[in-house]
Phi, psi and omega in degrees: 000123182265003176286139178293140179280134176242114181268122178241134180285134175222163178271166170238024185221018184234063174297144003271008181290308179226125182231129171244117182277179185297342178259010177082010180279135182264131176212181179116182184303309182292325177298317178296320179295318177300314180299316179296315179298316179300319181291311186287324186258350183071027181268172173234078179278129181244122178286137174246120189269143179231140180276336183226144183297317181302321179292322176299314181298313179302314182297316180296314182290334179276356179079016179285343173230161182274352180180183182208143173269156176059039187248112182289144181276128174223161178304318179298315182292329178297337177290340185244340188219159171262152183235146171270176170295142178302141179251353178198156178232139176239111185300145175272134181233161174247125180251135178226169173292144188298334181263005181268112182263002183287334184242107181239340180217163187307320183291347180288353179278354178304132178069016180254167172268119187232142178253152178213149176284135179307136175090348179292144183295343185275356186303313182299316179296317180297319177303317178294319181293325181286325178081175184293334181272357177256187181212138175249123176254137179253146180232157181292332182206169182297319183300315178300317181294319180294322176295320177296321177297312181299327180278358179082013180282338174225161181270335182202158175233128179257127185206178175268145184304316181295319179298316179298312181300316180294320178298317181292328176289322183291311179210101185296128174253111186285167173064036175240153175219000000 
């Protein structure tokens, strides 16, 4: 194949966005998008899979791949990459223990201990929302953060809805809302 290879970072943990089945076959929204782009543009886009969001971000910002799917735009990231118009949105949610009534709306995280997955674009905003008297802890993945929340190590976890849903399907952490 004489088409230049374009390596794009994708996850291997976000169904239905990216799915790797038991036989190693790649499918999902981004797989379909890659197939469409290759067909329409005559490109050879090759997905490069990452197990953790933070590693995907590091690789993309370091130029180890030529781009990334499902990558939120931030001023820092704009220094290293160009962005298209967003093609999908994944709502950001706040998860708390089911019996904790202190956090009911976004501004209630001020002065609290809050977790976020490493590399998510929302970290800077969460740091500002928590304020100087609060603390933001980062975790490699949603499951680790949810376990910390359930154990009372943090007061809330800020995440994307799809990441939360997938973590709960993979290994359910009870008593969260």
